[in-house]
Structures are given as structure tokens and as C-alpha cells.
ZAMARGU-4260 file (C-alpha; in steps of 0.2 Angstrom, whole numbers, plus 5000, padded with zeros to 4 digits):
<rodrens>
0) 5000/5000/5000 | 5008/5016/4994 | 5006/5029/5008 | 5011/5044/4997 | 4998/5039/4984
5) 4985/5038/4998 | 4989/5055/5005 | 4990/5063/4987 | 4973/5056/4983 | 4966/5063/4999
10) 4974/5080/4997 | 4964/5082/4981 | 4948/5082/4991 | 4953/5097/5001 | 4951/5109/4987
15) 4938/5113/4973 | 4927/5106/4966 | 4924/5098/4983 | 4912/5107/4994 | 4916/5114/5011
20) 4909/5100/5021 | 4919/5087/5011 | 4935/5097/5012 | 4933/5098/5031 | 4929/5080/5033
25) 4944/5075/5022 | 4956/5086/5032 | 4950/5078/5048 | 4954/5061/5041 | 4971/5066/5035
30) 4975/5072/5052 | 4969/5056/5060 | 4979/5045/5048 | 4970/5030/5054 | 4964/5014/5046
35) 4947/5022/5040 | 4957/5036/5031 | 4968/5023/5022 | 4953/5012/5018 | 4944/5027/5011
40) 4957/5033/4999 | 4969/5018/4994 | 4959/5014/4978 | 4944/5019/4968 | 4928/5010/4972
45) 4925/4997/4958 | 4911/4989/4949 | 4908/4970/4953 | 4895/4957/4948 | 4881/4967/4954
50) 4887/4985/4951 | 4896/4996/4963 | 4893/4994/4982 | 4903/5001/4996 | 4903/5010/5013
55) 4896/5027/5013 | 4907/5041/5017 | 4921/5053/5011 | 4934/5046/4999 | 4938/5038/4982
60) 4934/5021/4990 | 4917/5026/4997 | 4899/5029/4991 | 4896/5048/4991 | 4889/5062/4979
65) 4906/5063/4970 | 4910/5045/4967 | 4892/5043/4961 | 4892/5059/4952 | 4908/5054/4942
70) 4900/5037/4937 | 4884/5047/4931 | 4894/5060/4922 | 4904/5046/4913 | 4888/5036/4909
75) 4879/5052/4903 | 4894/5055/4890 | 4892/5037/4884 | 4874/5038/4882 | 4875/5054/4872
80) 4888/5047/4861 | 4878/5031/4858 | 4862/5040/4854 | 4866/5057/4847 | 4850/5059/4837
85) 4838/5054/4851 | 4831/5061/4867 | 4841/5050/4880 | 4830/5043/4894 | 4835/5036/4910
90) 4825/5029/4925 | 4830/5030/4943 | 4824/5020/4958 | 4831/5019/4976 | 4829/5008/4991
95) 4827/5010/5010 | 4846/5013/5013 | 4852/5029/5022 | 4855/5043/5009 | 4847/5033/4995
100) 4834/5046/4991 | 4847/5060/4992 | 4859/5051/4981 | 4845/5047/4969 | 4842/5066/4968
105) 4861/5069/4964 | 4861/5056/4950 | 4845/5064/4943 | 4853/5081/4943 | 4869/5075/4934
110) 4859/5066/4921 | 4847/5081/4918 | 4862/5093/4918 | 4868/5083/4903 | 4851/5085/4894
115) 4845/5068/4898 | 4827/5065/4902 | 4825/5057/4919 | 4810/5046/4926 | 4812/5046/4945
120) 4802/5036/4957 | 4796/5048/4971 | 4798/5035/4985 | 4808/5019/4987 | 4804/5005/4975
125) 4810/4987/4972 | 4824/4984/4960 | 4814/4973/4948 | 4802/4988/4946 | 4817/4998/4939
130) 4821/4985/4927 | 4803/4984/4921 | 4802/5003/4920 | 4817/5004/4909 | 4808/4993/4896
135) 4791/5000/4899 | 4796/5018/4896 | 4808/5014/4882 | 4823/5021/4892 | 4841/5019/4886
140) 4847/5015/4903 | 4842/5014/4922 | 4850/5016/4938 | 4845/5010/4955 | 4853/5015/4972
145) 4854/5000/4983 | 4866/4989/4992 | 4855/4974/4992 | 4857/4964/5009 | 4874/4972/5014
150) 4876/4980/5031 | 4868/4997/5035 | 4884/5007/5032 | 4883/5002/5014 | 4875/5009/4998
155) 4877/5005/4980 | 4874/5010/4962 | 4868/4998/4948 | 4866/5002/4930 | 4854/4994/4918
160) 4854/4995/4899 | 4839/4996/4886 | 4834/4978/4888 | 4831/4980/4907 | 4846/4970/4911
165) 4861/4975/4920 | 4877/4981/4911 | 4886/4967/4902 | 4900/4967/4888 | 4904/4977/4878
170) 4894/4992/4886 | 4901/4989/4904 | 4919/4991/4899 | 4916/5005/4887 | 4907/5015/4901
175) 4920/5011/4914 | 4933/5018/4902 | 4924/5034/4901 | 4921/5035/4920 | 4940/5032/4923
180) 4944/5046/4911 | 4931/5058/4920 | 4938/5070/4933 | 4928/5075/4948 | 4929/5093/4941
185) 4920/5087/4925 | 4904/5083/4935 | 4889/5094/4931 | 4878/5095/4946 | 4867/5109/4939
190) 4852/5099/4935 | 4837/5104/4924 | 4821/5102/4934 | 4810/5102/4918 | 4819/5086/4912
195) 4815/5076/4928 | 4798/5068/4929 | 4791/5059/4944 | 4783/5042/4941 | 4765/5039/4948
200) 4752/5026/4953 | 4749/5021/4935 | 4767/5015/4934 | 4765/5004/4949 | 4749/4997/4943
205) 4756/4992/4927 | 4770/4983/4935 | 4758/4974/4947 | 4747/4969/4933 | 4761/4962/4922
210) 4768/4953/4938 | 4751/4944/4940 | 4751/4939/4922 | 4768/4931/4923 | 4766/4923/4940
215) 4748/4918/4942 | 4749/4901/4933 | 4741/4888/4944 | 4724/4889/4935 | 4707/4889/4944
220) 4711/4885/4962 | 4705/4893/4979 | 4720/4904/4983 | 4711/4910/4999 | 4715/4894/5007
225) 4734/4897/5008 | 4739/4906/5024 | 4754/4917/5021 | 4766/4926/5032 | 4776/4939/5023
230) 4791/4950/5029 | 4799/4964/5020 | 4814/4965/5032 | 4812/4984/5033 | 4814/4985/5014
235) 4806/4990/4998 | 4795/4975/4995 | 4782/4982/5007 | 4777/4994/4992 | 4773/4979/4980
240) 4772/4962/4987 | 4757/4962/4998 | 4747/4972/4985 | 4752/4960/4971 | 4747/4944/4981
245) 4731/4951/4987 | 4726/4956/4969 | 4730/4938/4963 | 4718/4931/4976 | 4729/4928/4991
250) 4718/4936/5005 | 4724/4926/5020 | 4740/4937/5021 | 4749/4941/5037 | 4763/4954/5036
255) 4776/4955/5050 | 4771/4972/5057 | 4788/4975/5067 | 4797/4973/5050 | 4785/4982/5038
260) 4792/4999/5040 | 4807/5004/5028 | 4822/5007/5039 | 4840/5007/5033 | 4846/5002/5051
265) 4836/4985/5049 | 4833/4986/5068 | 4825/4969/5071 | 4839/4958/5062 | 4858/4957/5062
270) 4857/4955/5043 | 4843/4959/5031 | 4847/4943/5021 | 4834/4930/5018 | 4848/4917/5015
275) 4851/4917/5033 | 4838/4908/5044 | 4839/4921/5058 | 4833/4935/5047 | 4816/4926/5045
280) 4814/4921/5063 | 4801/4933/5067 | 4791/4928/5052 | 4793/4909/5056 | 4787/4913/5074
285) 4772/4922/5068 | 4768/4907/5056 | 4769/4895/5070 | 4757/4906/5080 | 4744/4907/5067
290) 4747/4890/5058 | 4752/4897/5042 | 4757/4887/5027 | 4771/4897/5020 | 4783/4911/5025
295) 4791/4923/5012 | 4804/4936/5016 | 4813/4948/5004 | 4829/4957/5005 | 4830/4977/5006
300) 4829/4980/4987 | 4817/4965/4984 | 4826/4955/4971 | 4829/4940/4982 | 4817/4930/4992
305) 4818/4917/5006 | 4804/4904/5007 | 4800/4893/5022 | 4787/4879/5021 | 4781/4865/5032
310) 4790/4849/5031 | 4782/4831/5033 | 4782/4833/5052 | 4773/4850/5051 | 4789/4860/5056
315) 4793/4876/5046 | 4809/4873/5036 | 4819/4886/5026 | 4822/4881/5008 | 4839/4886/5002
320) 4841/4895/4985 | 4844/4879/4975 | 4829/4870/4982 | 4817/4885/4979 | 4824/4887/4961
325) 4822/4868/4958 | 4804/4868/4965 | 4798/4884/4956 | 4806/4879/4940 | 4798/4862/4939
330) 4781/4869/4944 | 4783/4883/4930 | 4788/4870/4917 | 4773/4859/4922 | 4761/4873/4921
335) 4768/4880/4904 | 4762/4875/4887 | 4780/4872/4881 | 4773/4867/4864 | 4767/4885/4861
340) 4785/4892/4864 | 4799/4895/4853 | 4814/4884/4858 | 4810/4886/4877 | 4825/4887/4889
345) 4828/4889/4907 | 4843/4899/4915 | 4855/4895/4929 | 4873/4899/4934 | 4889/4890/4936
350) 4889/4889/4955 | 4870/4884/4956 | 4864/4866/4957 | 4867/4854/4942 | 4849/4848/4945
355) 4843/4861/4934 | 4850/4851/4919 | 4840/4836/4925 | 4824/4846/4924 | 4829/4853/4907
360) 4831/4835/4901 | 4814/4829/4908 | 4804/4843/4900 | 4815/4843/4884 | 4820/4861/4886
365) 4837/4869/4885 | 4846/4874/4901 | 4858/4889/4898 | 4872/4892/4911 | 4880/4908/4914
370) 4892/4917/4926 | 4886/4922/4943 | 4873/4936/4942 | 4857/4939/4934 | 4864/4951/4921
375) 4871/4935/4912 | 4853/4927/4912 | 4846/4943/4905 | 4860/4942/4892 | 4855/4925/4887
380) 4837/4932/4883 | 4845/4946/4873 | 4857/4935/4864 | 4843/4923/4859 | 4828/4932/4853
385) 4823/4916/4843 | 4820/4907/4860 | 4808/4909/4874 | 4814/4911/4892 | 4803/4901/4904
390) 4812/4905/4920 | 4828/4903/4930 | 4838/4907/4945 | 4853/4906/4955 | 4858/4898/4972
395) 4858/4915/4981 | 4839/4916/4983 | 4836/4925/4966 | 4823/4920/4953 | 4815/4927/4937
400) 4799/4922/4930 | 4798/4925/4911 | 4806/4940/4903 | 4795/4955/4907 | 4808/4959/4920
405) 4826/4956/4916 | 4833/4954/4933 | 4829/4943/4948 | 4812/4948/4954 | 4806/4944/4972
410) 4789/4951/4968 | 4784/4939/4954 | 4794/4925/4962 | 4784/4927/4979 | 4768/4925/4969
415) 4775/4910/4960 | 4780/4902/4976 | 4762/4905/4983 | 4755/4898/4967 | 4766/4882/4969
420) 4760/4879/4986 | 4742/4883/4983 | 4742/4871/4969 | 4750/4857/4979 | 4737/4861/4993
425) 4723/4859/4981 | 4730/4842/4976 | 4731/4837/4995 | 4750/4839/4995 | 4763/4852/5001
430) 4777/4861/4992 | 4789/4851/5003 | 4782/4834/4998 | 4783/4840/4979 | 4801/4844/4982
435) 4805/4827/4989 | 4796/4819/4974 | 4809/4828/4963 | 4823/4820/4973 | 4816/4803/4971
440) 4814/4806/4952 | 4831/4814/4949 | 4842/4809/4963 | 4846/4819/4980 | 4856/4834/4977
445) 4862/4844/4991 | 4872/4860/4991 | 4882/4870/5004 | 4889/4887/5004 | 4903/4894/5015
450) 4907/4912/5015 | 4923/4918/5023 | 4923/4937/5027 | 4939/4946/5024 | 4937/4964/5027
455) 4949/4979/5023 | 4965/4980/5013 | 4973/4965/5022 | 4957/4955/5019 | 4957/4959/5000
460) 4975/4953/4999 | 4971/4937/5009 | 4957/4933/4997 | 4968/4936/4982 | 4982/4924/4989
465) 4969/4911/4992 | 4964/4910/4974 | 4982/4911/4969 | 4986/4896/4980 | 4971/4886/4973
470) 4977/4889/4955 | 4996/4886/4957 | 4994/4872/4970 | 4978/4863/4962 | 4974/4849/4973
475) 4975/4831/4966 | 4962/4825/4978 | 4949/4833/4989 | 4939/4823/5002 | 4947/4807/4997
480) 4941/4809/4979 | 4952/4812/4964 | 4950/4829/4955 | 4945/4824/4937 | 4941/4841/4930
485) 4947/4859/4934 | 4939/4874/4927 | 4947/4891/4928 | 4936/4905/4922 | 4950/4918/4923
490) 4959/4909/4909 | 4943/4902/4901 | 4951/4884/4901 | 4944/4867/4906 | 4957/4854/4910
495) 4951/4835/4910 | 4965/4827/4920 | 4959/4809/4916 | 4960/4812/4897 | 4974/4825/4899
500) 4964/4836/4888 | 4962/4855/4889 | 4948/4865/4881 | 4941/4882/4880 | 4926/4888/4891
505) 4914/4899/4881 | 4910/4912/4894 | 4917/4929/4899 | 4932/4928/4910 | 4929/4928/4929
510) 4939/4925/4944 | 4931/4908/4948 | 4938/4890/4950 | 4928/4874/4949 | 4934/4857/4953
515) 4924/4841/4949 | 4928/4825/4959 | 4927/4807/4952 | 4910/4804/4961 | 4902/4819/4953
520) 4904/4831/4967 | 4906/4849/4962 | 4916/4863/4971 | 4918/4881/4966 | 4928/4895/4974
525) 4924/4913/4970 | 4928/4930/4978 | 4912/4940/4979 | 4911/4955/4968 | 4900/4965/4980
530) 4906/4960/4998 | 4923/4957/5006 | 4920/4938/5005 | 4927/4923/4997 | 4914/4910/4994
535) 4915/4891/4992 | 4900/4882/4984 | 4898/4863/4985 | 4886/4852/4977 | 4885/4833/4980
540) 4872/4820/4974 | 4867/4802/4979 | 4852/4791/4974 | 4836/4792/4985 | 4825/4776/4984
545) 4813/4781/4997 | 4807/4797/5005 | 4809/4788/5022 | 4827/4788/5019 | 4828/4807/5015
550) 4836/4813/5031 | 4849/4799/5032 | 4854/4801/5014 | 4855/4820/5016 | 4866/4818/5032
555) 4878/4807/5022 | 4880/4821/5009 | 4882/4835/5022 | 4895/4824/5031 | 4904/4822/5014
560) 4903/4841/5011 | 4910/4845/5028 | 4925/4833/5025 | 4928/4843/5009 | 4928/4859/5017
565) 4940/4853/5030 | 4951/4847/5017 | 4951/4864/5009 | 4954/4872/5026 | 4938/4883/5026
570) 4928/4873/5039
</rodrens>
């Protein structure tokens, strides 16, 4: 870490164009010369798989009006270059995070200062509504201010393109090049109010109606029989999910009142992440009090959902992202007239369950697999206009139903989850029993994710070194099984050790390593693009001959995965 470079970077923030408040805060940080000062200025905040996220505060490595203003100025220049003969239009949404509304106003001012028409939501809205609005309004781009499920001190900035999907090549690199060339002094904050239009109730209604068209697929059943508990975890979904479910016919809906108000501090949970069982504890407790069938919880920007259902003993159990994806995809394929579709396909990611390919084979549809992040599933749809996208997801609790939204969408996915359970209930079954039937048919797949948090400069270096070690000292065996295939997405190479054969991987480069063992077990290692974490994903499979043997077989797989993690030194 270059101390002189950090100091030089910080000193630039003690003079114009930075305002007096920023100058004073920067000088105080220089005087303190502590870890926070170094973390704030040692690099520029970068885009990851889900855009740019970071801690809010002063500095080049922080989320503030200047770092977002620079991004927006660079984006504005790119849009004006790409569409010189059009009135460029951009939609903006924001979530419940601290400063989100103010930062959204900053972004709107910079865009309008560059003669770009802005559609701005007057209040917080879910991220999928932004994706939808980009398409519905014929916008050239969209921006949402959110940090998803990160801790309260974070915020973020995600950019969407004309199709409603997040930025992908080549636009992402071209825009980043312009942003990198942009100086803070280039930012035009002098907005033009006449170019900023606030969106209204009609726009919300349009989204809800189209969500119901895509997610209400179970036919003529009594939806009022399904008792639902829903929690927004203090986030944006409270503006859309309850109303969507009610309009679709789900009248027995119970919202966790203590978590219904938007609050960037997320006061009732340690983490507003529906992947974590603790986040849904209040909802599960309420479900047990009122004997509900299903619990649904969403993250702050309402693009991920956690689902808990009753198991065969009547206990509430949280499905993981892979299980939810499998259950909803099978239900979606069963209820869809695939014969009326053009070369139908489903979508998944390289770190999600391989069971998606089994479903694709069963229904004779294609399963396309991309890198982590829904922008790659959106790109599948964009790149294959001659095919029909049915649905798809990823292990991190995201799902997308059809293509009216081009990002993971917890509003429509919540409706689909209810449809799945209501249909099962009409058949005297449960969503849990239907999932076990899929394991009987296709084999028992179980997955496990371990995330190692490595904060700060030293943490980033540690994660980097862990990936270097895995590449340069690739294990010959893991968990007592030979490694037969290694995929390195940074080099786009797949090496089959048994055949001593190397071939190219036809996906964009990414810092991901995947190992396949002789027994079919799959292990992936990947640094997070949006959090200070390195993630290890494991998928293992065994045959299941009877539902009665489910728990014993599942435990065998978990024991195997624990052994693998121990071998890798991450358990």
C-alpha cells in the first residue's frame, strides 16, 4: 500500500470542486491518519458482479455524491455518444438505505444537467420495478441506488441497459473507460428540473398487473385457502408484494408488522438477508402462532426471496436458494404449454445446482448456464431472441419468471411460490412433499455454501492469495476423491485430468475456479464481487430410493461436504 499515493489522493479532496463539508471531513481524516482514512482513499471504488457497492462516506473508495456523480457523468457522456439523434431517457429508483433518496436526487441532477430525460420514482421501489420501467418507458438506461442485503453502512449503484438487464459486455467496459477518464471537476451537478419527471400510481399498477400475468399460473384454484406470512425485512418489497398477492387472490396474508416499515438500520435483524435463517425468525414465529402454510421474506431491494414451508412433520423449514429454484422451475415448466413456445429454455449459473440440467432434460428444454449474476441470464434472453425464456435462478435466493423483468424479481417470484404451494394444497400435497418427489425422480442433490469474510485491505490481499494458491497448487484429491476436471474461468480453460485434455470455456472471464471430483461432486471457489468475502460452493448427489430415507441420505451428503471443506481448510 503506497502511503504517498493515499495522501496525494486525499489532498485532492481538500480543494475545489469539493464542497466545504467534504473538504473539512477529508482534512480531519488526513490528520487522523487511521485505518478508516487509508481504507477510504487507497483505491477507487470498483464495479463488481452486481454494480458498485461500498461503505458510505468521504473518499475515492466510498459511496458519496462525488463517486456517484463521476459514474453518472461518465455514463451520461456514453449515452449521448451512443444515441446522438435521440432524446436519451434514464429511469432511477432507490431503496430504503440511508442517503438513497438524496443520492438518487444527485444522480437525477447530473443526468438532467447533461440534457438527459429522467424518470424518477418519488419513493423507494423494488429493484425489479426499475428493470421493468426501463423497458416499459423505452429508456436507454436505468440506475438503482441499493446495496441489496449488505450491512447498514453500505449503499450502491447499479446500471441497467435498454433491455432492462444490468450492464454486460461490451457496454460495461466502454462505460467504465469513460468513467475512469472523467475527473471530479467534470461533474455537472446543475440539474434541469424540467427534464425530471416523477413516476406515479399508474406505473406501479402496470408493474403489478404484468407481475400477476407472469406469476399467476396455477389455474382455477382457491387461493384464499393458503395462509401466508410475509416480511419485507424493513425494505422496499412492502410497496409491492402484499398488494400483488392480494390482487392475485391471496387474501389470507399476514405481514410481520415489526418489520413492515422501511428502515436502513434494519433494527430487528443482524442482517437483512433472507439466505440466513435468523433473518426470517420473526416471520417463522408468527407462522407457528397462526398455523400458516408458507413464509416469504425479501431482501431490502426486493430482488431475492427466502421461502419457508412446512415439512412432513409440520415444522417450518427454510428452503435454500437451490431448492426454491428447483421447486419453482419444475412447477413453472409443468404449468407452461411448452409446445406453444419457441425453443424454450431455462437459465442458471455455474455455481448453482446441476439439478437444473436434469429438469431441462425431463421437459426437453434447454438449460443455459452463465456466470454468477442475473445480468448473464438477462444476456441469454438478449442474445437469443429466437428462443423463449421460461424462468431461471441462482443459488443466492434469486429467481426470474419470464422476461417481462430482466433481473431477479422477488415480487413475481413470491407470487410464483404461493402459486406452487396453493396448487400442491389443492392436490392434497405440500410444496415440501413435491420437492421430495423431485429428489426421488432425479436423485438427491444437496448444496452447501461457506462464505469467509475478509474485510479491509489485508482481507482483500488474503482473498487474492487464496485464489492464487488454489490455482498454482491445484489439489489432486479433495475429500478422498480424485479431482478429474478443473475449470478456471479467469483463463477460460477446462482441463480434464483423466483424458489429459484442455479445452476452452465459452463464457466471459471471471475469477472463479471449479473442481469436479470422480464421484460427481462439484466445488467452486469465487471471491464475491460486492462484499469482502470469498465463497466456496459445494454440490453433492446420491440416489434416493425412498422418502423415508431422505434425512439419512441428506446427512451422508452433508458429512461428505464437511469433509471437503475441512480438506480445503475453510471449515
